[in-house]
C-alpha positions in Angstrom: 42.0 18.7 28.1 38.9 18.8 26.3 38.0 14.8 25.3 36.1 14.3 21.9 32.9 14.8 23.9 33.3 18.2 25.2 34.5 19.3 21.6 31.4 18.0 19.7 29.4 19.8 22.2 31.4 23.1 21.7 30.8 23.0 17.9 27.2 21.9 18.5 27.0 25.3 20.4 28.7 27.1 17.4 26.5 25.9 15.3 23.5 26.7 17.0 20.2 28.8 15.3 17.1 29.8 17.0 14.8 27.9 16.0 12.1 30.7 13.6 9.2 29.7 14.8 10.0 30.7 18.9 11.8 34.1 17.9 8.3 35.0 16.2 6.5 33.8 19.6 9.3 35.7 21.3 8.9 39.0 19.3 4.7 38.7 19.4 5.4 37.7 23.4 7.5 41.4 23.6 5.2 43.3 21.3 2.0 42.5 23.6 4.1 43.1 27.1 4.8 46.4 25.3 1.0 47.1 24.3 0.1 46.0 28.3 2.4 48.8 29.6 1.7 51.2 27.3 -2.0 50.8 28.0 -1.5 50.3 32.0 0.7 54.0 31.7 -2.0 56.1 30.0 -4.8 54.4 32.2 -3.2 55.4 35.5 -2.2 58.8 33.7 -5.2 59.9 32.8 -8.2 58.0 34.7 -6.6 57.9 38.2 -3.6 60.3 38.3 -4.8 63.6 39.6 -2.4 64.8 37.1 -4.3 66.1 33.6 -1.9 65.4 30.7 -2.1 68.2 28.2 0.2 68.0 25.3 -1.8 70.4 23.3 0.1 73.1 25.3 3.8 71.5 23.5 2.5 72.2 20.0 2.9 75.7 20.5 6.8 75.3 20.3 6.9 72.0 18.4 9.5 73.6 16.1 12.0 74.2 19.0 11.2 70.2 19.9 12.1 69.4 16.2 14.7 71.4 16.0 16.2 69.7 19.1 15.8 66.6 17.4 17.1 67.2 14.0 20.0 69.1 16.0 20.4 65.4 18.0 20.4 63.6 15.0 22.9 65.3 13.8 25.3 65.1 16.5 24.8 61.2 17.2 25.5 60.7 13.4 29.2 62.8 13.7 29.3 61.1 16.7 29.2 57.6 15.5 31.0 58.0 12.7 34.1 59.6 15.0 33.8 57.2 17.9 34.6 54.4 15.6 37.7 56.0 13.9 38.6 56.2 17.6 38.1 53.3 18.6 39.5 51.3 15.9 43.1 52.7 16.2 42.4 52.7 20.1 42.4 49.4 19.3 44.9 48.9 17.0 47.1 50.4 19.8 46.2 48.1 21.6 47.4 45.4 20.1 50.8 47.3 18.3 53.8 45.7 19.2 55.4 49.1 20.4 54.9 49.0 24.4 54.4 53.2 24.4 51.6 52.6 22.0 50.0 50.1 24.0 50.5 52.6 27.7 48.7 54.9 25.9 46.0 52.6 24.7 45.1 51.5 28.2 46.3 54.8 30.0 43.2 56.3 27.6 40.6 53.6 27.8 41.0 53.5 32.1 40.9 57.7 31.9 37.8 57.5 30.2 36.2 54.4 31.1 37.3 55.4 34.9 35.4 59.1 35.0 31.2 60.2 34.4 30.6 61.6 30.8 29.5 64.6 32.8 32.6 65.4 34.5 34.3 65.1 31.0 32.2 67.2 29.3 32.3 70.0 31.9 36.5 69.6 32.3 37.1 69.5 28.8 34.7 72.3 27.0 35.3 75.0 30.4 39.1 74.0 31.1 40.4 72.5 27.5 38.3 73.7 24.7 37.7 77.4 26.6 41.5 78.0 26.7 42.4 76.7 23.8 40.2 79.1 22.0 37.5 76.4 21.0 34.0 77.8 21.3 31.8 75.8 19.5 29.9 74.0 21.1 28.3 71.7 18.6 31.9 70.5 17.7 33.4 70.1 21.4 30.5 68.1 22.2 30.9 65.9 19.2 34.5 65.5 20.1 34.1 64.7 24.0 31.3 62.3 23.0 33.5 60.3 20.1 36.2 60.2 23.2 33.9 58.8 25.7 32.2 56.1 22.9 35.7 55.8 21.3 37.4 54.0 24.6 34.5 51.7 24.9 34.4 50.7 21.2 38.3 50.3 21.3 37.5 47.2 23.8 34.6 45.9 21.7 36.9 45.7 18.8 39.5 44.3 20.6 37.7 41.4 22.3 36.4 40.4 18.6 39.6 40.3 17.2 41.3 38.5 20.0 38.4 36.1 19.9 39.7 34.7 16.3 41.7 31.2 17.2 45.3 31.6 16.2 45.1 28.4 14.4 43.2 30.7 11.7 45.5 33.3 11.3 48.7 30.9 11.1 46.5 28.9 8.3 46.0 32.2 6.8 50.1 32.8 6.6 50.8 29.7 5.4 48.6 30.3 2.3 50.5 33.3 1.2 48.0 35.9 2.5 49.7 39.1 3.5 49.1 40.8 7.2 46.8 43.5 5.5 44.7 40.2 3.4 44.4 38.5 6.5 42.7 41.1 8.7 40.2 41.9 5.9 39.8 38.5 4.5 39.8 36.6 7.8 39.8 38.4 10.9 37.6 41.0 10.4 34.6 39.2 8.9 34.7 36.9 11.5 35.2 39.1 14.3 32.4 41.7 13.4 30.0 38.5 13.8 30.9 38.6 17.7 30.7 42.2 18.3 27.7 43.2 16.6 25.1 43.1 19.4 27.7 45.5 21.9 28.6 47.4 19.1 25.0 48.6 18.8 24.2 48.6 22.3 27.4 51.1 22.3 25.9 53.1 19.6 22.5 53.9 21.1 23.4 54.4 24.3 26.2 57.1 22.5 22.5 59.0 21.2 21.3 59.1 24.5 24.6 60.1 26.1 24.4 63.1 23.8 21.8 64.3 26.4 24.6 65.5 28.7 25.8 67.9 26.4 22.6 70.2 27.8 25.0 70.9 30.4 26.9 72.9 27.9 23.6 74.9 26.3 24.4 72.6 23.3 21.2 73.1 21.3 20.3 69.4 21.3 16.4 67.4 22.0 16.8 67.5 26.0 18.1 71.3 26.2 15.0 72.3 24.0 12.5 70.1 25.6 13.6 72.3 29.3 13.7 75.0 27.7 10.0 74.2 26.4 9.1 73.2 29.9 10.3 76.5 31.4 8.0 78.2 29.2 4.6 76.0 29.5 5.1 73.8 32.9 4.5 70.6 31.1 7.2 68.9 32.7 5.6 65.1 32.6 4.5 65.9 28.4 7.7 67.1 27.7 9.7 64.3 29.0 7.7 62.0 27.4 8.4 63.4 24.4 11.6 63.3 24.9 11.4 59.7 26.0 9.4 58.8 22.9 12.1 60.8 20.7 15.2 58.9 21.5 13.2 55.7 21.5 12.6 56.9 17.5 16.7 57.1 17.5 17.5 54.1 18.9 15.5 51.5 17.9 16.5 51.5 14.0 20.5 50.8 15.4 18.9 47.9 17.5 16.6 46.6 14.0 19.9 47.3 11.7 22.0 45.0 13.8 19.6 42.3 14.6 19.0 42.0 10.9 22.6 41.8 10.3 23.1 39.1 12.7 20.5 37.1 11.2 22.2 37.7 7.5 25.6 36.6 8.8 24.3 33.9 10.8 23.1 32.1 7.2 
């Protein structure tokens, strides 16, 4: 049993807030470090390396790269929404009173998280989708990404809900709140603060995982860059553009999650 000193320490940790000046210094140091790394990269790439970069070769096929970027954006957008739906559904199944639903949720999560996404893409598309007559690669790709990311989001949602103290739920029931009101006014607002960081990380991973859809010839960013590389043989230039493009897609999610964290901590 914790003594009073331990309880006070836990409360102090719970109410801890990062000092804003230190946060600004940390951002400045990170930006400086990134600038130094980029400077070293371009210096060794253009001055020291025997390989001569020529990004002008890619400009002739900029429409193909842009088309892949937009397709990746659309695929990621629909996959993000559907993966959140799958994640919430499986989360509620895992917390259900019915043992069949709990077993299904456990089976689904273990199978999806225990096998590589690349294997799932190949098996679901070439075996299941083809035999069922689904030949739309984009629809199947979005469905596969949603299933994969939904398993991880389900565990994140479940851990966030279980992090709420039972005494708060019992107090809400004593006040006469219904189960639905408890979920929307007590559990969800507090759970959201606890799961913002892992959710943003998982959603960013989903965008990067969409590159694996190139194995089933979906015309997303990676597939189109590889196609351009086969024309101009500018592999390094293409993959540098590819890395920057994925950074453009994932960075806003990280910044938005940090904004929400600061907002909910106030």
